N, C-alpha and C positions, 0 to 999 in steps of 0.2 A: 346439354346442347348449347353451343356458343350462339348468342343472339346478336348477330351482326345487324346493323341498322337496315341493310338491304334485304334482310330476311323477311321483312314485314310487307304486308299488303294493306291497302287502304279501302275501307268502305265508308260511306257517308250518306247523309240525307239533305245536304245543303243547309244544315244548321249545326251539325256536329259531325264527328267522325270517330272511327275506331281503327286501331292497328292490330293486324292478325298475323302471327308468325307462321313459318312453314310447318310447325308441329301442330297447328290447329288451335293455338292459344291466343285469345284476345288479351293483350298485355297493356293496352292503353285505350281508354274511352272516357270522355267527359260528357255528362248529361245534365241538363238538356241542351247546352250550348257549347261551342268550341272552348270558351273560356270558363266554363263551369268546373268545379272541383271534380277530379277524376274519380270514377267508381272502380276502375281497374288501373293500378299504377305499378304493376310488376316491372314494366319497362324501366322505371327509374329506381327500383328497389328490389324486393324479393316477392315470392309468392304470397307472403303474408300481407302484402299491400294490395292484393286483389288481382284476379285473373279468371279466365273462363276457357278451359281446354276441352275440346271434343276431338277424340282421336281413337285409333284402334286400341283395345284394352290390353292385348297380349304382347304388344311390341315395345312397351316402355315409352320413352319420349322419342318419337319417330318422326323425322322430317318427311314431308309428303313426297310421293313419287313424282307427282306432277301437280302444277297449279296454273291457273289462268283466269283472266276475266272472261265472262260470258259475252262474246261479241264486243260491241262498242258500248260498254256499260261499266258501272262500279259494282257489279255482281261478281263476287270472287268464288271460284270453284277450286277446292283443295282435295286431291285424290291420293289414296293410299292403296298400294298393291301389297297384300299380305299373303301368307301361306294358305289361308283359307278362303281368300276372295278379294274383291276390290270394292272399296267404299269411297264415297265422296261427300264432302260437306259443302253446302252452298250457303255463303254468308252475304248478307246485304242489309241495308237500312232503307226502308221505304220512304220516299219523299213525303213529307208531312202535308196533310190538308186539314189542319186543326186537330189531328189525332195526337195521341201520346207518342213521343219518340220511341222507336223500337229497334232492337238488334235481332234479326231473324237468322236462325241457323237450321237448315234442313239437311238431315243426313239421308243419303240415298245409297241403296245397295246396287252396285253395278253387276257383279256376279258373285256366286258363292255365298257364304255366310260369314260375316265379319263381326266378332264381338267388339263392342264399342263402349267407351266410358266417357261420361260428361262430368267434369269437376268444375264447379262454379263457386268461387270464393269472392263474395260481394263485400266491398269495403267502401266507405264513404270518406269524403274530404281527403283525397289523395292518399288513401290507404291507412289513415290514422284512426278510423272509427269502425268498429264491428257493429253491424246493424242487428236489430232484433228480428229473427227469422221465425215465421209461423206459417201454418197452413190455413188457408181461408177458402172454404168451399172448393177444395181440391186444387187450389192455386197456391203457389209459394209466394209469400210476401216478406219483404225485408224493409224495415223502417229504421231510420236514424234521423232525428231532428226534422228538418223540412223535406227530406227526401224519402221516396218510397219506390222500390223496385218490385215488379211482379214478374214471376216466371211462369209461363204457360207451356204445358206439354201433356201429351196423352200418357206419358210414362209417370210412374210413381217415383218421386225423388226421396232421398233419405239424407239425414244430416250426419256428418262425422268430421271431427276435428275442425269445427267452425266452417265447414265446407258443405255445399249442397251437391249431392252426387246422384248419378243415375247410371245403371248398368243395363245394357241391352245388346241384342244381336240384330243386325240389319241384313236382310236377305235380298237377293236379286229382285229388282223391281219395287222394293219397299221404300217408303219415304217416311221419316219420323222428324217432326218439327219441334223446335224449341224457340220461344219468343220471350225476350226480356224487354219489358216496358218500364218507362220512368214516368212518374208524375208527382206533384206535391203531395206530401203525406196526409194533408187534411182533406183531400178529395176522396170521393167514392172510388171503388175499383174501376179501372178502365175496362172497356168492352173486351171480351175474349177475342183475340185476333185470329184472322184466317190467313195462315202463313202462305198457302198456295195462291190465294187471290192476290196477296201483297206481292208475291214474286212476279206474277203475271203483269200486274200494273207497273211495277218497278222496271221490268224489262221493256215494256212499251214506252215508258217515260224516256229511258235512255236512248232507245232506238230513234224516237222522234227528235230528241235533242241533237244527237250526233249527226243525224242526216242533214242538218242545217249548215254543216261545215262547207265553206266554199273553196278550200284549198284542194288543188288537184295535182300537186307536184309529186316528185319521186319518193318523198318521205311521208306518205299519207298516214301510215300506221302510227309512226312516232308523233306526228302532229295531232292526230285525233286522240291518242292516249294522253298527251299533254293537255289538250283542251278539256277532256273529261276530268282530269286531275284538278285543273284550275276551277272548273265548275264545281267540283266537290269541295273546294275551299271557299266557295261563296256562301255568305250568310243570307239566305233567300228573303227573310222578312224585311231586311233593310237595304240589301244591295252591297253591303260591305264585303271585303275580301280579306281573309286572313293570310299572313305570310306563310304559315304552316300550322298543322293541327296539334303540334306538340310543344312542350317546353323542355329546356335543359338537356337536349341531346347535344353532346359536346362538339365543339369545333376542334378540340384536341383531346384525345382519349386520356382520361385521368387529370385533365386540366380544369381551369376555372372559367373558361369561356363558354358559359352555359346560360342561355337566355330564353325567355318566354316569347314565343313567336305567334301566340294565338290572338293577335290583334290586327288591326287594319293600318298598316303603314301607307301613308299617302303615296310614297314613291312606288312601292311594290304594286299597290292596287292600280295606280295610274298606268304603269308600264303593262300590267296585265290587261287592262282595258284596251290599251292601244293594240295589243296583240289580238284580243278577241274581235275588235273592229276589223282588223285585217283579214280575219277568217270568217266573217259573216255574222257575228253575234252582237246585233245592235241592241237587243233588249237588255243584256247585261250592262252595256255601256250606258244606256239610258238610266238604269237603276242606280249605277254607281254615281253618275253625275248628280242625281237627286239626293243620294246619300251624302255626297260631298257638301251640297248646299245646306243640308240639315246639320251636318257635323260642325260646319263653320259658322252657322247662323248665330247672331248675337255677339260674336267676338272674332270676326274674321282676321283682324290685324294680328291677333295672337295665335297664329297658325301653329298647330302642333304637328310633329312629324308622324304621329300615330294616334289612333282613337280606338275606343271599344267598338264592338260589333254594331251597336246602335248609335255610335257617335259619342260615347262616354269619354270625358276628358281625364278623369282621375284613374290612373293605372299604377297605384303604388307598388313598388317592388319589395318583396320579402323573400325569406328563405324557409325551406321545409327541412329541418334538421333530422327528422325521423327517416327520410329517404336517403339511401346510400349513394344514389346517383348511378347513371348508366356506366357500367364498368368502373365504378369508383370515382366518377367525374362529379365533383362537388364544388360549390353548393348547387342544390336544386332550387331554382328560383321560380316564383310566380309574380305576375306583374312585371312592368318594365320601366326602370328609371329613366331610360332614354327618351321617354315621352316628354320630359322637361327640357330636352336639349334644343339648341338652336342649330338648324340645318338649312341653310339658305338654298341649297339645291332643290328642295322640295317645291319651291315656288315655280321653278322651271318645269319640273315633272308634271305638276298639276296643269299649268297653262298649256304645255305641249299636248297633253291628253285632251283638254277641252278644245284645243285647236283642231286636233284630228277628228274629234266628235263632230264639230261644225262642218269640217270638210266632208264627212260622211253623211251630212244632211240631217243630223239630229238637232231638234230645237233646243236652244240653250240660252235663252234671253236672260233668265235669272242668273245663270252661271256666268254670263258675260259681264253683268254688272258686278258680281262678286269678284271676278278676275281683276277688274279695274281697281277695286278697293284693295286687293292684295298688292297690286303694283304700287299704289300710293304708299303703302307701308314699306315695300321693298326699296323704293326710291330713297328712303331715309336711312336704310339699314344695310344695303347690299355691301357696303365697304367695311363692315365690321367682321371680325373673326367669328368662326363657328366651329361646331364639332364635326361637320362634314358628313358625307354620304355613309362613311363606315362607323359613325357613332362612337368616335374615340372617347375614352374616359380620361384622357390626359388634358392638357391645356388647349384652349381654343386657338385656332390658327386661321390664316388666310388661305384656305384650300382652293386650289386652282379650279377644280371641278365645280365647287360651289359658285365661284365667280362666273364660270362659263354658263352655268344653269341660270344664274341671275340675268345674264345677257339673254338667254333663251326666253325667260319670262317677259322681259321688256320687249324683245323682238316680236313675240307672238301677240302681245297686247297692242303693239303699234300696228301690226297687220290687221288685228280685229278692229281697231278704230278707223283704219283706212277703208273698211267696208261700210262704215256708217252705222253699224249696229249699236255702238255706244259712243259717248262723247268723253273727251278728256283732253289733257294738255299734250296734244299730238306732237307738236314740234319740240317741246321740252323733252319728251320721252325719246324722240329720235336722237336728240343730242346725247341723252343719257345712254342710250344703246351704244353709240359710237364711243363714248367715254369709257364704258366698261370694257369694250373690246380692246381699246388701246391699253388700258390698265393691265389686262390679263397678258397681252402680248409683250408688254414691257417688263412686268414684274414677275410673271409666272413662267418665263421662258429662259432657258439656259442656252445662250448662243454658242458657247464653247462646245457643248455636247450635242447641240441641235435637238433639244427635246424640251417639252414642257415638263414642269416639276410638280411634286405633290402639293406644295404650298409655297407661297412667296418667300424667297430667300433660301429655299431648301435645295439640296442636291438629290433628294429621294424621289422615287417615281411612284405612280399610282395608276392602277389598271383602269380607273375611271376616266383617265385621259384618252382612252381609246374611243370614247363617245364624242370627242370634239368634231370629227367629220359627220357623224350621224346627226348631230344637232344643228348642222349647218353653220357652225361657228367659223370654220375654215373649210375650203374645198379639199377633197381627198388627195388631190395631187399637189397640195401645198408642201414644199420641202420640210416645213416644220411639223406637219402631220406625219409624213413618212419617217422623219427622224425620230419622232416620239414612238411610233410603232416599233421601229427597229431597236430603240433603247429598251422598251418593255420586253422585247424578245430576248435581249441580252441579259437583263437584270431581274426579271420577275418570273421567267419560266422555271418550272420544276424540272427535275431530271427526266420525267416522262412527258414533258412538253405541254403541260397545262399551266395556267396563269394564277399566280398569287395576287391578292389585292394590293399588297405593299409589303415591304420588309418589316417584320414585327421586331423592331429594335428599340422599342420604348415609346414610339410615337403615339400609340393608342392607350398608353397608361396601364397596360395589363401585362402580367407575366406570361411566359409560355409562348407557344407558336401555334400555327394553324396550317391547314392544307391548302390545296389549290381551290380557289373560289370558282365554282362552275360557271356562274353567270359571266365572270370576267373572261373565261376561256371562250365562251360563245362570242363575246365582244371582239376578241382577237380575230375569230373567224369572220365576223362581220367587217372588221377593218380590212382584212385581207381581200374580201370581196370588193370593197369600195376602191381599193388601189390596184385591182386587176389580178391578184394572185388567187385565182379561182380554184385551181387544183389543190393548192395548199389548204385553202379554206374548207374545201369539201372533205379532204382527208382528216382535218382536225374535227370537223363536225361529226363525221362518222365514228371517230375515236371517242368523242364525247357521248354519242348514242350508245356505244359499247359499255359505258359506265353505268347505264341504267340497270336496275335489277331485272329479273326475269319477267316482271309484270310491267316493265316500262317506266318505273318510278325513279326519280333522282332526289338526292339529298342536297344540302347546301354546298358541301365541299368534298374534295377527294384527298384522302391521305396518301401521298405518294410513297411513304415508307411502309405502312401497313397494307397498302393497296386495298382500301375499303372506303366506303362512303362515311362521312361524318357530318354533324350538324343536324338541325331539325329536319323532319322528314314526313312526307314529301314537301319539297320546297317550291313555292310559287315562282320565285325569282329564276330558278334553274329551268323550270318548265317553260317560262316565258322565253328563255334563251333558245330552247328548241324551236319554238314557233317563229321567232324573229329571224333566226338564221335560216331556217327552212324556206321561209318566204323569200328572203334575199337570194338564196341559192337558186330557187326556182326561177326568179327573174333573170339572174346572171347567166344561168345555163341556157335559158331560152334565147337570150340575146346572143350568146356565143354561137348557138345553133343557126340563128338567122344570118349572122355574120359569115359563117362558114359556107 
């Protein structure tokens, strides 16, 4: 069975997550945190690297007849219709309350009698270590170094070919539960779980959380599913938000553009929090601003573009040679060397989010003082080249988007100081704001083609330039803004009408190519809304929604040749695009209706 990226569904507990395929196989899971070594790594290798499949026994590897999330939750239901009956597997991870992390799988008979088979191949350290599996008081225990997994079920398991198996038949109305728990190997066995109680509490948790959404527009289902996905990417103990729960899913099938996204990018998290604020989720915004203060504490001038889940600074990048890579896409990487890059646009993203948080009435006095310290640093360094928003691994350049976001950082801090919340060199920074603006308009604009460019002196384009009107750098009706939008339409659209980040002609220092970047495609829709092309924006938005898999999930990019999702999955940046464009469309359509 071909394992396309969009074939997977997500379950999670706001501390880690698992990906489950249409065939009932868990092929990726890291315990106990998003960035922990995987216990199931089949996604990036083979079955020998760990998986857990529960499916009908007589059908071979069979994709489900139907699957869906239960209501507005992260409880996944996968259903098979077989010759002898219908069976369903209910997968979820209960939100933790000091308990061990758990993956719960409940098999339910819908009608008839369905022979089922559970195959559990536990592996530690990204599939490189076979644990020692024993039976302890009727429970299956797997130990390797510091890690211990416990499998609890009423069924008797047996070992074969380094795999823990269970054969059973589920009848109509019958429910059989399997629970896999993790804990440090030096601790006593965790309490025997109550799977049905955990299901009930998990369902209540998600119903309560989803009901807080304030969006009431025409794309409610897509917005709520994206919100739930973003919540699933939140690390609850600290408030950090990961870019994606996976590593090394390729931007180009068979290529080398494979990165570890299980960390907290300031940019991605900031934009995510802005979207959560727009849709009523203040607690998450408050938690993230507190995470930010802690992460930057002690050395705020040396702002990193990303941090670990608890604010860790050291994220060394390495390769895992024993993993073959997703469809041969190598190397498989863990850690991310981009943490050491200079990306000046991050200052703008962070200050813009803090600005929105204050507008929403969230107390942020400590963050306000931190913001002033950041701008004192930026004042001395904004004019330097950087690696830019796309984390190029080629030479540093004067990226126009980075300069625009430096302007945003100074502008929002000037506005903050004008409120009297903090003190600083107000007049000097007003002058700096105007100077950066002139510098960008003079050095980053191609008057002959009527477009801003990717970097100073370049003729190349960059989809991040679509954010110029959103950030208030220029008004939407400015001829330079409209010219830039039209240039991007001419030069960065794929054959199916989605947007590439830039042309991969060596500027990023990497071989190969990539697909359309979905966040950039949402940015084009946003830009069209701002310049009054509402019908085109709505059509593009709906085409982007059609790229979601059957569970409403999006990856990072769309491969227009293979017509499939690529990149780490699911991707926070893409789901933020769903929220931002939906909110803008709601407002634009409402205004158009009033005008009519």
